[in-house]
C-alpha positions as CSV (number, residue, x, y, z in Angstrom):
1,M,112.3,92.4,252.7
2,P,113.3,90.2,249.3
3,A,116.7,91.3,247.6
4,A,116.1,92.8,244.3
5,P,116.7,90.3,241.3
6,P,120.3,91.2,239.3
7,R,120.4,93.7,236.7
8,S,120.6,90.6,233.9
9,V,117.3,89.4,235.2
10,R,115.4,92.1,235.4
11,A,116.7,92.5,231.7
12,T,115.7,89.2,230.1
13,P,111.8,90.4,229.6
14,A,113.0,93.3,228.1
15,L,114.6,91.6,225.5
16,L,111.9,89.0,225.3
17,R,109.8,92.2,224.4
18,D,112.0,93.4,221.9
19,L,112.5,90.4,219.8
20,R,109.4,91.4,217.8
21,Q,111.6,94.7,216.5
22,L,114.9,92.6,216.3
23,Q,116.2,93.0,212.6
24,V,118.0,89.4,212.2
25,V,120.3,88.4,209.1
26,V,120.6,84.7,208.7
27,F,123.4,83.7,206.2
28,H,122.6,80.3,204.9
29,P,122.4,78.3,202.0
30,D,118.6,78.4,200.6
31,D,118.0,74.6,201.8
32,S,115.5,72.8,203.9
33,D,117.6,73.9,207.1
34,G,117.6,77.6,206.3
35,H,114.2,77.7,205.8
36,E,113.7,75.9,209.1
37,L,115.7,78.3,210.6
38,I,113.9,81.3,209.0
39,G,110.4,79.7,209.9
40,Q,111.8,79.5,213.3
41,L,112.7,82.9,213.9
42,H,109.5,84.3,212.2
43,R,107.5,81.9,214.5
44,I,109.8,83.9,217.6
45,G,108.6,87.5,216.2
46,C,111.8,88.4,214.7
47,Q,112.3,90.3,211.2
48,V,114.3,88.2,208.9
49,R,116.5,88.9,206.1
50,A,118.4,85.9,204.4
51,F,121.6,85.7,202.0
52,W,123.7,83.7,200.5
53,P,126.6,84.1,200.4
54,P,127.7,85.9,203.2
55,L,127.2,90.1,202.1
56,D,130.2,92.1,202.5
57,K,128.3,95.0,204.5
58,L,125.3,94.1,206.8
59,P,122.0,96.3,206.1
60,D,122.3,99.4,209.1
61,D,119.5,98.2,211.3
62,T,120.9,94.4,211.7
63,G,120.4,93.2,215.2
64,L,121.3,89.8,215.3
65,V,123.2,87.8,212.5
66,F,122.8,83.8,211.9
67,F,125.6,82.6,209.9
68,A,126.2,79.1,208.4
69,V,129.5,77.8,209.0
70,R,129.9,76.0,205.9
71,P,133.2,75.3,203.8
72,D,132.4,77.3,201.0
73,A,132.5,80.5,203.3
74,L,135.1,80.0,205.3
75,A,137.8,81.6,202.8
76,V,135.3,84.8,202.7
77,E,136.7,88.1,203.8
78,L,133.8,89.6,205.9
79,P,134.8,93.4,206.6
80,W,131.6,94.2,208.5
81,L,133.6,91.9,211.5
82,K,136.0,94.4,211.8
83,R,133.6,97.3,212.0
84,E,132.5,98.9,215.0
85,P,129.6,98.2,216.7
86,V,129.5,94.6,215.1
87,P,125.6,93.0,216.0
88,P,125.8,89.4,218.1
89,V,126.8,86.4,216.2
90,I,125.4,82.8,216.0
91,A,126.8,80.1,214.1
92,V,125.5,77.4,212.7
93,V,127.3,74.3,212.4
94,N,126.7,71.1,210.9
95,Y,129.6,69.3,212.0
96,E,133.0,69.9,214.4
97,N,135.9,69.5,213.5
98,P,139.4,71.9,214.0
99,I,138.5,74.1,211.0
100,I,134.7,74.8,212.1
101,I,135.9,75.7,215.2
102,E,138.3,78.0,214.3
103,A,136.0,79.4,211.9
104,V,133.5,79.7,215.0
105,L,136.5,81.9,216.7
106,R,136.9,83.8,213.9
107,L,133.4,84.7,213.8
108,N,133.3,85.7,217.2
109,A,130.4,83.8,217.7
110,Q,128.5,84.5,221.0
111,G,126.3,81.4,220.2
112,I,126.0,78.3,218.5
113,V,123.1,76.3,217.4
114,A,123.1,72.8,215.7
115,S,122.3,71.8,212.5
116,P,119.6,70.4,212.0
117,V,117.8,73.1,213.2
118,K,115.2,72.6,215.7
119,S,112.8,75.1,217.5
120,F,114.1,73.7,221.0
121,G,116.7,76.2,222.1
122,L,117.0,78.5,219.3
123,L,115.1,81.3,221.5
124,S,117.8,80.7,224.8
125,A,120.6,81.1,222.2
126,T,119.2,84.2,220.5
127,V,118.4,85.7,224.0
128,V,121.6,84.9,225.4
129,A,123.4,86.0,222.8
130,L,121.6,89.5,223.0
131,S,122.1,89.5,226.9
132,Q,126.1,89.1,226.5
133,S,126.5,91.6,223.5
134,E,125.0,94.2,225.6
135,R,127.3,92.7,228.5
136,L,130.0,94.0,226.5
137,R,129.0,96.7,224.9
138,E,128.4,98.4,228.9
139,R,131.9,96.9,229.7
140,D,133.2,98.7,226.3
141,R,131.6,101.5,227.4
142,Y,132.7,101.8,231.0
143,V,136.3,101.2,230.0
144,A,136.2,104.0,227.0
145,K,134.9,106.4,230.4
146,L,137.7,105.1,232.4
147,E,140.5,106.0,229.8
148,Q,138.7,109.1,229.1
149,R,139.2,110.2,232.7
150,L,142.8,109.0,233.1
151,Q,143.9,111.0,230.2
152,G,142.0,113.9,231.8
153,L,143.9,113.4,234.7
154,R,147.1,113.2,232.8
155,K,146.4,116.4,231.4
156,L,145.5,118.0,234.6
157,G,149.0,116.5,236.1
158,K,150.7,118.1,233.2
159,A,148.9,121.3,233.3
160,K,149.9,122.0,237.2
161,S,153.5,121.2,236.8
162,I,153.6,123.9,233.9
163,L,152.1,126.5,236.4
164,M,154.1,125.2,239.3
165,L,157.2,126.0,237.1
166,T,156.2,129.0,235.1
167,R,154.8,130.7,238.1
168,S,156.6,129.4,241.0
169,I,153.3,127.9,243.1
170,G,152.5,124.8,244.9
171,E,150.1,122.1,243.3
172,E,147.2,123.1,245.4
173,E,147.6,126.9,244.1
174,A,147.6,125.6,240.5
175,Y,145.1,123.3,240.7
176,R,142.7,126.5,242.0
177,L,143.7,128.4,239.1
178,I,142.7,125.9,237.1
179,R,139.4,125.3,238.4
180,E,138.7,128.7,238.7
181,Q,139.4,129.2,235.1
182,A,137.3,126.3,234.4
183,M,134.4,128.0,236.1
184,A,134.7,131.5,235.0
185,K,134.3,129.9,231.2
186,R,131.9,126.9,231.8
187,V,134.5,124.5,230.7
188,T,136.1,121.1,232.1
189,T,139.2,121.6,234.0
190,E,140.7,119.1,231.3
191,E,139.8,121.8,228.5
192,I,141.8,124.3,230.9
193,S,144.6,122.1,231.2
194,D,144.4,121.3,227.4
195,A,144.7,125.0,226.7
196,I,147.6,125.5,229.1
197,I,149.9,122.5,227.6
198,K,149.4,123.8,224.2
199,A,150.2,127.2,225.0
200,N,153.2,126.6,226.6
201,E,154.2,124.3,223.8
202,I,153.7,127.0,221.5
203,L,155.8,129.4,223.8
204,A,158.5,126.7,224.1
205,F,158.4,126.2,220.5
206,E,158.5,130.7,219.7
207,G,161.6,130.4,222.0
208,K,163.4,127.6,220.1
209,Q,162.9,129.8,217.0
210,G,164.2,133.0,218.9
211,T,166.9,131.3,220.0
212,G,167.7,130.2,216.5
213,N,167.3,133.5,214.9
214,G,169.5,135.1,217.7
């Protein structure tokens, strides 16, 4: 039985189908090269909106940005680059030098299209940028889940330590109590652990207050 194709390969046809619903923002001067870029994107099937100079805020449904890296736009602040989620960016460059390359890196571009724009390579650049962006989002979601799980384990460990100290019980017994409370209240062990930690902090604070008043 032949092996199944990699997930990224299986996802490519879906990306191609979705291009007709893709909202593309083009930041490009109103010149012949900009018209060619917009025309090629329309032929691919994308929904295109063009602006120049670049906007401070992207339209909410933006799925991809083509950005012409021009000297008059290099010093422009782009607040949308600092807000999550940022759609993938494809830089359109007409020559190479250290300043242009630095600008491309500042855009965190996930693709480059050479100017003057030609039909060859534009579709590939679009699909690759979208695919790489989705992979990065999946990685970020995975990392966020790991961080959340690690935080939960830390809370659980602290709550067990509190129970072990205050009730003079072992670790297994402390975990059993937390788990039983979680099942009885239909919440997670992390929520029970958080409640134990907060209750312990309140009691510790009240104990200090009482000592001070005495």
